[in-house]
C-alpha positions in Angstrom: 22.5 18.4 11.6 20.9 15.4 13.3 20.9 11.6 12.2 18.3 10.4 9.6 16.7 8.0 12.1 16.3 10.8 14.7 14.7 13.0 12.1 12.2 10.2 11.2 11.3 9.6 14.9 10.8 13.4 15.5 8.3 13.6 12.6 6.4 10.4 13.7 6.2 11.8 17.3 4.7 15.0 16.0 2.2 13.3 13.6 -1.3 12.7 14.9 -3.9 10.2 13.5 -6.8 12.1 11.6 -10.4 11.4 12.6 -12.6 8.7 11.3 -15.3 8.2 8.9 -17.6 5.5 7.5 -17.2 5.2 3.8 -19.0 3.1 1.1 -17.1 -0.2 0.0 -17.0 1.2 -3.5 -14.7 4.1 -2.5 -12.9 2.4 0.4 -9.8 1.0 -1.5 -6.5 2.3 -0.1 -8.2 3.6 3.0 -6.9 2.3 6.4 -9.2 0.4 8.7 -10.1 2.2 12.2 -11.9 -0.5 13.6 -11.7 -4.5 13.4 -14.3 -5.9 11.1 -16.0 -9.2 12.3 -17.9 -11.8 10.2 -21.6 -11.6 10.8 -22.0 -15.4 9.8 -20.2 -18.4 8.9 -18.2 -18.4 5.4 -19.4 -20.2 3.7 -22.8 -19.9 5.3 -23.6 -23.5 4.1 -21.6 -26.5 3.0 -21.4 -26.2 -0.8 -19.9 -28.2 -3.9 -16.7 -26.9 -5.3 -17.3 -28.5 -8.6 -19.9 -29.3 -11.3 -20.7 -32.9 -10.8 -22.8 -35.5 -8.8 -23.3 -35.6 -5.0 -23.0 -39.3 -3.9 -23.8 -40.9 -0.7 -22.1 -44.2 -0.7 -19.2 -45.3 1.9 -16.2 -44.0 0.2 -14.0 -46.1 2.5 -15.7 -49.6 1.7 -17.4 -49.2 -1.9 -15.3 -50.5 -4.8 -15.5 -50.6 -8.5 -18.0 -49.0 -10.9 -21.4 -48.0 -9.5 -24.4 -47.3 -11.3 -26.5 -44.6 -9.6 -29.9 -43.2 -10.1 -30.0 -39.5 -10.6 -32.9 -38.5 -8.2 -32.4 -34.7 -8.4 -30.6 -31.6 -9.7 -29.4 -28.5 -7.7 -27.9 -25.4 -9.1 -26.3 -22.4 -7.3 -29.0 -20.5 -5.4 -31.2 -23.5 -4.9 -31.4 -26.4 -2.5 -32.5 -30.1 -2.8 -34.9 -31.9 -0.4 -33.7 -35.2 -1.5 -31.4 -37.3 0.6 -28.6 -39.1 -1.1 -28.3 -42.9 -0.7 -25.7 -45.4 -1.4 -27.4 -46.1 -4.9 -28.4 -42.6 -5.7 -26.8 -39.3 -6.8 -27.8 -35.6 -7.2 -26.5 -33.7 -10.1 -24.9 -30.6 -8.4 -23.6 -27.5 -9.8 -20.5 -25.4 -8.4 -21.5 -23.1 -5.4 -24.8 -25.3 -4.7 -25.7 -26.4 -1.4 -24.8 -30.1 -0.5 -27.9 -32.4 -0.4 -28.5 -34.2 2.9 -26.7 -37.7 3.0 -23.8 -36.6 0.8 -20.4 -38.3 1.4 -18.5 -36.7 -1.6 -18.9 -34.7 -4.8 -17.6 -36.3 -8.1 -16.5 -34.3 -10.8 -18.7 -34.5 -14.0 -15.4 -35.2 -16.1 -14.9 -38.4 -13.8 -18.5 -39.8 -14.5 -20.2 -41.5 -17.4 -23.9 -40.5 -18.1 -25.6 -43.8 -19.2 -29.0 -42.4 -19.8 -31.1 -39.4 -18.6 -31.5 -41.0 -15.2 -28.5 -43.0 -14.4 -24.8 -42.3 -14.0 -21.8 -44.5 -13.7 -19.0 -43.6 -11.1 -15.6 -45.3 -10.2 -15.8 -45.5 -6.6 -12.2 -46.3 -6.2 -11.5 -42.7 -7.3 -13.7 -41.0 -4.9 -12.4 -39.8 -1.5 -14.7 -38.9 1.4 -15.7 -35.2 1.5 -14.0 -34.4 -1.7 -14.9 -31.2 -3.5 -17.1 -30.2 -0.5 -16.4 -26.8 1.4 -17.8 -27.4 4.6 -19.9 -24.6 6.4 -17.6 -22.3 8.2 -14.4 -23.5 6.7 -13.3 -20.1 5.8 -14.3 -18.3 8.8 -16.9 -18.5 11.5 -19.5 -16.0 12.7 -17.7 -13.4 14.9 -14.3 -14.3 13.7 -12.2 -11.1 13.1 -11.5 -10.9 9.3 -9.7 -7.7 9.0 -7.9 -5.7 11.8 -7.6 -2.1 12.6 -4.6 -0.5 10.8 -5.2 -2.8 7.7 -4.9 -1.1 4.3 -8.2 -1.9 2.3 -6.9 -3.5 -0.9 -9.3 -4.9 -3.4 -9.0 -8.4 -2.0 -9.8 -7.1 1.6 -12.7 -5.2 0.3 -14.1 -8.5 -1.0 -13.8 -9.9 2.6 -15.5 -7.1 4.1 -18.4 -7.5 1.6 -18.5 -11.2 2.3 -18.5 -10.4 6.1 -21.6 -8.0 5.7 -19.5 -4.7 6.4 -21.0 -2.2 3.7 -19.6 0.8 5.3 -16.4 0.2 7.1 -14.9 2.8 9.6 -11.6 4.2 8.2 -9.2 7.0 9.0 -9.7 10.1 7.0 -7.0 11.0 4.5 -4.7 13.9 5.8 -4.9 17.0 3.7 -1.6 18.3 2.1 -0.7 21.5 0.4 2.3 21.9 -1.7 4.2 25.0 -2.5 7.1 25.3 -5.0 9.6 28.3 -4.9 12.4 29.6 -6.9 12.8 32.5 -9.2 14.8 30.5 -11.6 11.8 28.1 -12.0 9.5 28.4 -15.0 6.4 26.4 -16.0 6.6 22.9 -17.5 5.5 24.1 -20.9 8.0 26.9 -21.2 11.4 26.9 -23.0 14.4 26.6 -20.9 17.1 29.1 -21.2 20.7 29.6 -19.7 19.2 30.9 -16.5 15.9 29.0 -16.1 14.7 25.5 -15.5 11.3 23.9 -15.7 9.2 23.1 -12.7 9.6 19.4 -12.1 9.0 19.5 -8.3 5.4 20.5 -8.5 4.2 17.5 -10.6 6.6 15.1 -8.7 5.3 16.1 -5.4 1.7 15.9 -6.6 2.3 12.5 -7.9 3.9 11.5 -4.7 1.2 12.9 -2.6 -1.5 11.1 -4.5 0.2 7.7 -3.7 -0.8 8.3 0.1 -3.7 10.6 0.2 -6.6 11.6 -2.1 -6.8 14.9 -0.4 -4.1 17.1 -1.8 -3.6 20.7 -3.3 -0.8 22.4 -5.3 -1.0 26.0 -4.3 1.5 27.0 -7.0 4.8 28.1 -7.6 5.8 31.3 -5.6 8.4 33.8 -6.3 11.3 34.3 -3.8 9.8 37.5 -2.2 8.8 37.5 1.6 5.3 39.0 1.3 4.0 36.6 -1.4 5.6 33.6 0.4 4.1 34.4 3.7 0.6 34.7 2.0 1.0 31.3 0.2 2.2 29.6 3.3 -0.3 31.0 5.4 -3.1 29.4 3.1 -1.1 26.0 3.1 -1.1 25.9 7.0 -4.8 25.3 6.8 -4.0 21.8 5.8 -2.7 18.9 7.9 0.5 18.9 6.1 2.3 21.8 4.2 5.3 20.8 1.9 7.5 23.6 0.4 10.4 22.9 -2.1 13.5 25.2 -2.4 14.5 28.1 0.0 15.7 26.3 2.9 19.6 26.3 2.4 21.9 29.1 3.2 21.6 31.5 0.3 20.3 35.1 0.4 17.1 34.0 -1.2 16.5 31.1 1.1 13.6 32.7 2.9 11.3 29.8 3.9 12.6 29.3 7.5 12.0 33.0 8.3 8.6 33.2 6.6 7.5 30.2 8.6 8.9 31.9 11.7 6.9 35.0 11.0 3.7 32.7 10.8 4.4 31.2 14.3 5.8 27.7 12.9 8.0 26.2 15.6 11.1 24.7 14.2 11.8 21.1 15.1 14.9 20.4 13.1 16.9 22.1 10.2 19.5 19.8 8.4 19.7 16.1 8.3 22.7 14.0 8.1 21.7 12.7 4.6 22.8 12.8 0.9 20.8 13.7 -0.8 18.5 15.9 1.4 20.7 17.8 3.8 18.9 21.1 4.1 15.7 19.4 5.0 13.5 21.6 7.6 10.6 20.4 9.6 8.4 22.3 11.9 5.0 22.4 13.6 2.1 25.1 13.5 -0.5 24.6 16.1 -3.4 26.7 17.5 -6.4 26.1 19.5 -8.4 24.6 16.6 -5.7 23.2 14.1 -2.4 21.6 13.7 0.0 21.5 10.7 3.2 19.7 10.0 5.5 21.8 7.8 8.2 20.3 5.6 10.8 22.5 4.0 12.5 20.3 1.2 15.5 20.9 -0.9 15.0 22.3 -4.2 17.0 19.8 -6.3 14.3 17.2 -7.4 16.1 14.1 -6.2 16.6 15.6 -2.9 13.0 16.5 -2.9 11.9 13.1 -3.8 14.0 11.3 -1.2 12.9 13.7 1.7 9.3 13.2 0.7 9.7 9.2 0.8 11.5 9.4 4.1 9.9 12.2 6.0 6.5 13.4 4.4 5.5 10.0 3.6 6.1 8.6 7.1 4.0 11.4 8.6 1.1 10.8 6.1 1.1 7.1 6.7 0.8 7.7 10.4 -1.9 10.4 10.3 -4.0 8.0 8.1 -3.5 5.0 10.4 -1.0 2.8 8.7 1.1 0.2 10.6 4.9 0.7 10.4 4.8 4.2 9.0 8.4 4.9 9.0 11.0 4.8 6.1 9.8 3.2 2.9 7.1 0.6 2.4 9.7 -2.3 1.8 13.4 -2.9 2.7 15.5 -5.9 2.0 19.1 -7.2 2.3 20.8 -7.3 -1.2 24.0 -8.3 -2.6 26.2 -5.9 -4.3 26.9 -6.5 -8.0 29.3 -3.6 -8.3 32.0 -2.2 -5.8 31.2 1.3 -4.2 32.9 3.8 -1.9 30.9 6.5 -0.2 33.7 9.1 0.4 31.5 11.6 1.8 30.7 12.2 5.6 27.0 11.8 5.2 24.7 8.9 5.1 24.1 8.2 1.4 20.9 7.0 -0.3 22.2 5.9 -3.9 19.8 4.8 -6.8 20.0 1.4 -7.7 18.3 -1.6 -9.4 17.3 -4.4 -7.1 16.4 -8.1 -8.4 14.1 -9.8 -5.9 14.8 -13.1 -7.7 18.5 -13.1 -7.2 18.6 -10.6 -4.2 21.3 -8.6 -6.1 21.3 -5.0 -6.5 23.2 -2.9 -9.0 24.5 0.6 -8.3 23.4 3.2 -10.8 26.1 5.8 -11.8 24.0 8.7 -10.5 25.5 12.2 -11.0 23.7 14.2 -8.2 20.6 15.4 -6.9 19.4 17.0 -10.1 19.7 13.6 -11.9 16.2 12.4 -12.4 17.0 10.2 -15.2 18.9 7.8 -13.0 16.2 8.1 -10.3 13.5 7.3 -12.6 15.5 4.1 -13.8 16.0 2.9 -10.3 13.5 0.8 -8.1 15.4 1.2 -5.0 17.8 3.4 -2.9 20.8 1.7 -1.5 22.0 2.7 1.9 25.7 3.5 2.3 27.0 4.8 5.8 29.4 7.7 5.8 33.0 6.9 4.7 32.2 3.5 3.8 33.6 1.0 1.0 31.9 -1.9 -0.3 33.2 -4.8 -2.6 31.2 -7.0 -4.9 29.3 -9.5 -3.1 28.9 -7.4 0.2 25.6 -7.3 1.6 23.7 -4.0 1.9 20.4 -2.7 2.8 18.0 -1.4 -0.1 14.8 0.6 0.2 12.1 0.0 -2.6 10.8 2.9 -4.3 
């Protein structure tokens, strides 16, 4: 049984970044950049107005009082004006339109009074030099790096890439993942339960978890605890970059997964982690001349399955798709306990909890074990409790967001 941090390190050391591809911006959301993106022009490419109003040319530092200005032109977004603004003239201008020559400031239309079709009155005392003007290159300049390798392409970043002229960014391919569930006691979701059978919640849970990280997933199916059919299903799963199996990795007579993987040539890296829930977790690597697959055997209880996926499988997938800081959870935070808690066990414990980001307090949920998905679904974090530890109300702990 190895420490959790050692297990995560072994997984990350075994993971390899997948190849790259160029994708269309419309399908790039969630992908990870494999190459810096630089701006091909200044942004904005010209000085422009931030408001609807009037471009004026008087000296904002020395001109005082109400000024009557002759309106010499109008410029809309997508147009330009050839007129030069002077100290007694103004150009009507719309948001986003280029600033006319000679402009010292733009005055919002709400701060002006139209005297007639050709004359506007402006209070010079309320006008500041260069107000409501976004200067050329103020956002970024040509050849500036606007998105770095390893960045996740959010909708906002995709907007930045579009503005920079990057129509087909180079991204890391999503790793493929195959999922197999096992257990003779498991029945389909739409079946009735009995005194000896439970519904298959691990299959839908793992597919949903995989979809949060990669678009390239496959649920092979639920396989009986029989060596020949297990070997056949696992052999198919080894064609993916990652194979995840639930159940069959503990110490029972029908825990056949380690032996089935051994028959297929999968090299065991570790078996059993100092973790609750998730102790029986198994990890290995399959490799030949043309292909490499990371193999995870996860405990069958659904909370254990979820925690091991978040800690181990997701860490591997995130590294393989080029993400920065792939280990552990997406976010961690220090929090103040609202309830006293004692971990009487001899394993590192991740306890479901509810974390409030505003007060930085966390409440321990009264979880009843690794089959308790109800409390897991109610949680927004897992709280770290070292083995044989005791905490009082007000003590500081580490929470991992989920």
